[in-house]
N, C-alpha and C positions, 0 to 999 in steps of 0.2 A: 504494500500500500504506500503510495507516494505521500510524503508529509505535505500538509497544506502550504507550508512556507516555501516548498520547492516546486513552484507551480509552473515553471516554464515548459510548455508543451505537454502537460500531464495527460491531456486527452488523446495524445497520439498513440498511447499504448494502454489506456485505462481499461480496467474491468468494471463494467457498470451493471448494476442489478436493477431490473425493472420491478417496481412495486405497483401492482394493480390494487389500489387501496381497498376497494370493497371486499377483496378476498384475501388480504394479507393477515391481519389480526384485528380482533374486535376488542376495544378497550372499555366499552360501556354496556356490553351485554345485549345489544339489540339485534345481533345476528349479522351485522354489517361491519366490515373492517373500517377503521378510522385512524386518525393521526395519533391518538393515544395508544392504540395498539401497535403502530409502527414504532413509536418512541420506546415502548416497553421491550421491543425486540431489536433495538439498535446494537446491543452487544452481540446478538446472533449474527447480524450483518457484518459487524466489524471483525468478528472471529472468522467469518467465511473468507475474508480477505479481499473484499471489493474496494474500489477506489471512489465510487460514487453511486448514488441511488437516483434512478429516474422514476418519478412519480407520474402515473397517469392522472388525468384531470381531477383536481380537487375543488373546482369552482362550483358555485351554486348552479343547480341543474335539475330539471324535472326527471332526469335519468331515463329518458326515452332511448338513449344510446349509451348507457353506462357512463355518463358524464361528458361525453364528447358533444353533447348538445348544451352549450354553455350559455347561461343567462346573465352572468356577470363575471368579467375576467379579472376583477380586482378584489374578490372576496373568496371565502371558503364556504363550501356547502355545510350547513348545520349537521347534516348526516355524518360528516367527517370531523367536525370540530369548529374552531374559530381561527381568525387571522392571527390572533396572539399565539395560539397553539402552533400554528404553522411556523411563525417566527422562532418560537422556542425550539421546535423540532429541527429547524435549519441550524440553529446555534448548537444544539446538542450533537447533531451529526458532525458538524465541524470540529467539535471538541474531541471527537473520536477519530479524526483524520479522514472523514467521509464527506465528499462533496454532494451537492443536491442539484439535480436537473429536474425541471418540471415541464409538463406538456403545455404547449400553446396550440390553439385550434383556430388558425386564421382563415380557413376556407369558408367556415359557416358558423352559425350560432344557434341557440335555441329559439324556437318561435315565441318563447317568453322573454327574450331579450328586449330591453326597453326600446331599442331602435326599431326592431321589427314590429312591435306593437304600435309604435308611432306610424310606421309605414302602412300598416293595415287601416289605421284610422285616417289616413291622408288620401288625397285624390290621386288618380293616375297622373304621372308626370311630375309629381311633387318632389322637392329635395329629399324628403324622407324616404320615398320609394327608390330614389336613385342610388341609395346605399346598397340596394339589393338588385336582383335581376327580375323586375316586373316587366311583363310584356303582354300585349293583346294576343289573343288566340288566333288560330287560323280556321278556315271553313265557315259554314253558315253561322252567323252570330258569334263568331270567335269561340265556338264550342270545342275546338280541337287545340291541343297544346301548340306552343309557338314553334317547336321543332320535334324531332323524333328521338331526342336524347333519353337514355334510360338511367334510372337510379341504380347505383351500385348495390343498393339493398333490394332491388327488384321493383318492377313497375316503371311508370313514367317518372322522369325527373322534374315534372311540372305539376303544380297543384293550383286549382282555380280558386279565386276569392270571390265574395258575393258581388262585387261591382263588375265582374267579368274578366279582369286581368288574371294572368298566371304568374307564379313566381317559381324560380329555379331552385332545385335542391338535388344535388348529386347523391345525397344519402337519404335519410328519412325525410318525410314531408314536414317533420317538426324541426328540421335543420336547414333553414334557408341559407343559400350561398350569398356571401358578401360580394359586392361589386368593387373589385380592387382598382377600377378606373376612377373611383370616387376618392377625393382627397381626405374626406372625413375618416374613412376606413384606414387609410395609410397613417394618418396622424395619430389616430387613437391607438393603433397597435404599437406604434413606436413608444407611446406613453405607457402602454401595458408592459413592454419590455423594461423600461426604466423603473416602473413601480416595483417589479419583482427583483430586479438587480439591486435596487436600493434596500431590499429586505434580505439580501445575502445569497440569493440563489446563484448557482455557478453556471447555469446555462439553461437552454430550452431544447426540447425535442419538438420539432415542428410537424404537426399532423398534416397529412396530405400536402406536403411541401411543394409538390409539382403541380397542384391544381388551382392555385389562387386566381391566376389570370385566365380569362376566357377570350376566345375570338369574338369580338363585338358583333360580328355578323350573325352569330349563333346558327351556323349552317347545319343542315341535316348531315348525319354521318351514316356510314355503312356499319353493320354489326361488328363489334369489337374495335371500332376506331374511336380513340379517345383524343385524337390530335387537337380538336378545337378547345378542349378543356384540360389539357395536360401539357407540361413542358413548353409553355409559351415564352417567347423571348423576354417579355416584360417582367418575368419573375426575377431576372438577374438584377435589375435595378432595385427591386424591393430588398433583396438579400444583401446587396452592397450597402444600403442604408442601415439595415439591421446590424451588419458587421461593424460599421462605424460606431454604433451605440455599444455593442459588446466590447469593442476594443477600447472604449473610453473608460471602462471600469478595470480595476486592478484584479490580478489573479487569474488571468486566462479564462475569461467567461466564454462559453462555447455555444454553438448553434449546430444542432444535429437534425438532418432532414430525413423524413419518411417519404420515399419516392419509389413507387413501383413502376420503374421505367424499363422497357424491353431492351434498350441499348445502354450498356454500361458506360460507354464513352460519353453519351449524352448526360448521364447522371454525374459523371466526373466533372463536367463543366461547372456544376454548382459548387465545387470544392476548390475553385481557384482561390488564391490567397486573400482576395478581398470579398469573398462570399461566405459560404458555410464552412464549418470546420470538418464535418464528417457527415456521412449518410449511411444508412443501414444497407448491408449487402444482402438483398433478398434473393439474388440468384443462388447464393450459397444456402440460404434457408430452404428453398424449394427443391434443391438438388436431390435426386433419388440416390439410394445407396449403391453407388457404382464408382469404382476407383477412377476410371477415365473421365467420368463426368465431374467428379470433384476436382481432379487435377485441372481440367479445362477451366472451371469456374475460378479456381485459385489463380491460375496464370493470367486470365483475362482481368481479374480484379486487381492484381498487383500491377499489371502493365498500365491499366487505365488510371490508377491512382498515382503511379509514378510520374505520369505526364503532368500532373498538377501539384506534385509534392504534397499529397494528402494521405493520411493513414486509412487503411481499410477498416471496416467495422463489421466483424463477423457475428452472426446471430443464427441460432438454431430454432428458436421458437419465440412467440410473443402472444399477446392477448387476443390476437385476431386469427390465429392459425391453429390447426390441429397439432397437439403436442407431439414432439418428435419420437418419443418412446413408442407411441401408437403408429406413427407413419413408418418408422423403420421396421416395425414388426409385422407389417401387412403382407399378405399373400398377393404378390403382383406389384402394382405401382407403389413405390415407397416415397414418391415426391409429394408435392402439394400444389394444388390449384384452387383458386376461389370458385371456379366454374363447377367443380365437383369435389366436395370434401371427402368422398368415398366413405361416407358414414355407413357403418354396418359391415364393412369389409372385414373378413376374418383377420384376427391379429394374434400373433405369437408374442405375447408380452415378454417372455424370457428372452427371446431373440431381440426384440426391440430394445430392451434394457441393455443387453450386451453391446449392441451397436451404439446406443446413446452414450454409454461409457467411453467407447472408442472415439466417438465424435467429439466428446468433451475434451479429450486430450488433443485432438486435432485442432480445435479452435484455440485452445490455450497455447499451442505451439506456433501458431502463425503470426507473422509480423502485423502489427496494428492493434486496434482495440477490439474488445468483445463485449457482448451484452448477454446477461444471464436472466432469463425470465423466471420469476418467482415460482418455486416448485420444481424447476428443472434440476436444481441441485439435490432434490429428493427423488428424482426419477419418476415423477408423477406422470400418469398417462391420461389420455383424453377420456372424459366421462361421457359415454354416448347414450346411456340409458336414462337420462333425465326425463321424468314424466312430462308429457306435452304441456300439461296445465301449469307446470312450474317454469317453463322456459321463458326468458325475459328479453332475449336478443330481438330487436326489430327485424332482423333478417328473416327469422323464423316466421314472423307474422306477415311480412310483406310478400313472401314467396309462398304463402299458404301452406307452409310446412315442407315445401320441396327442398329447401336448404335448412339444415338443422341449426345453422348459426354458430355462434362462438361461445355459448354458455359452457360447453364441455371442457374448455381450457381455462375457465374462470372460476371453477369450484373452489371455495375457501380452503386454505392450506391446513394440513394436519400437523399439529405441534406436539401433542402428547396424549397419553391415555389409550384406552382400549376400545372406545366407542365414540361416535359423533357426539359433540362437535370437535373432538380431538384437541381440546385446549385452544381452539380458535377464539373462544370467548365463553362467557358464562351462560349465554342463551343458545339459540339454535344457529343455523346458517342460512343465508339468503338463497343459496342453492344447495341441494342435498349432497353430502359426502358419502362415498361408498365405505361400507364397513371393512372392506379389504385393506384400507389404508392403515389399519391398526398396526401392522408390522413395519410401516414405512414412515412413521412420524419423525419429526426432527429429533425428538428425544431418543427414540429407539435407534435412529441412525447414528447419532452422536456417539453412542456406546458400541457401535459395530465397526471395527476397523475395515471391513470389506464393503461398507455401504457406499451409495452414491454420494452422500453428503461428505463423507471422509475423503472420497476421491477428489471432489471439487475443492475442499479445503487444502488438501495436499498439493493439488495442481496449481491453485492460485498462489500458494506460498512459494513453491518452486519457481513459478513464472516470475515472481518478483525477485527472487534471489539469483537466478541464473543469468549471467551477462548475455548469453546467446539468445535469450527470449525477450530482450529489449528491442529497440529499433534496429533495423538491419534487414538483410536480404535472406533468401533461402536458395539452395542449390539442389535440384532434383537428383535422386538416385534411381538407377534402373535395377530393380530387384525381381523382375518377372511380371507376367500378366497378373492383374488383380492386386498388385501391391503398390500402395502409395507411400513413397519414402522421400525424405529430403534431409539435408544437413543445414545447420546454422552455426556460424562461428561465434565464439570459440567452443569447439568440442561437443556438439550436440547433434544427435541423429534421431529423427522421428520415423517410425514405420507403422503402417496400418495395413493389415491383411484382409482384403475384401474377397480373396479367392476361397475356393471350397476345401482347401487342404492346408495344413500347417506349412510354413515356409521358414527356411533358415534365417537367423538374424545375421546382419552384417557384422564385421569385426567391431568390437567395442570393449571398453574397459569395465563398465558395469551397467546394470539396469537402474535408472533413476526412479522410474515408476512405470506401471503398466495398468491397462484398463481391466485386465483379468489375469488369471494364473498363467505364468509362462515358465515352462520347464523344458529348456532346450529350444526347440523350434517355436515360432510364433503361431498360436492357433488362429483359426479363421475368426473374423469380426473382432479382432483384438488389436489394440494399439500399444506401442511401447515408446518410452523416452530412454535413449541410450547416452551414456557419457563416452565420448570417443577421443 
């Protein structure tokens, strides 16, 4: 863990832990995670060995989309606590050498946001409506949406209001998109950045970072085409202004982009020295369990980031995708796609866990930063049998159940005990926990040297201690088909066996750590760190 006083470029190799607040720890017994719960578990996070915490939105929200429908960007939702508690939590994390990154959601807001309520109460063409994308409809009497854009949550991206106009929402109808051509929006978000920087946050994770600017013509698109509302040139001007604000504060404040772009070189353009500091590597996240595919993603990632002198940001799971223990254990496709979450596909959980352990050592060994999604360090799997009546993700509702949504990766964490709520709090849990988690609680795993938690703790500690796992390059080794291997100087070799049979280890001095038992040859679906 980097000391806060040694801040120069800390983000270039940081290990950052994602806290989905509702599901991390409950401090007041209402069944929902909160800031008090996080603060009570700070020692756990510090002992894990992470450099920073990334908090999902903690702002006031009707929770139509788990907090990503923000009603006020300068307050804390009472469900989670108070602004004073947030300030105290930031200070307490800093005292333990842990930085704090918070979510900012600039693409849209809640329909309960003051500005959207003012827009609804105003006439077509008013300044209040120009902060959003209000447009007349097409067809007889304007009864059809202004264009054919689809919501990423299913259905049309347009909703009609009583006076006949339509407003744009790329997500839920309760999440109207801001119009970033409007100067009120730009000025207000710059003020929001300063508001939280002034309260000590160390950076922002920018939700839908590629989607703020839209083609003002609002043209129809072919299926799958997101060009008019993704990766528009006007975004770079916005992030240059944000970077100036971040750079005006001490301590290397950072901006991290969430951008699901098909072209990695396009994503890297946002990481030029006067724009964002880092962006999630989603090509790595969605990669199926295949040595050649992983090598290709790693090579392309490092090459694209080298062009702009930016660090890669490796990630295996997050609050929007199927947990990788489940993905890696599936019979068939082990990747991920939003178009089909493969819900209900047979899963060999033991296989998925073995591969997840190996993947953890891979991400920890690569140059750049990494993100750990809460529960990943416990080896949690996707909960696919949540009763329909308990599901809360709007994706489930907007697709009429065709897409199970993201609830399965958001089930509250198991901390201790033999039955739900597993120490999450003194009450219940907002989503049901499986009884099978009794053997995988944080308490149980802390006492088990062979557990996933102990693997992450050891890996994060060694990653901090070994000079070879700091900034630098890697050199690939050729050890046969199905084997991913590379060296990093000084004196480090990584090997992961994707093949169907054990493989010999290359020459080495000793084994630093392994994802599973190694007795001679390296077993399949096992990774090893070697001192050379």
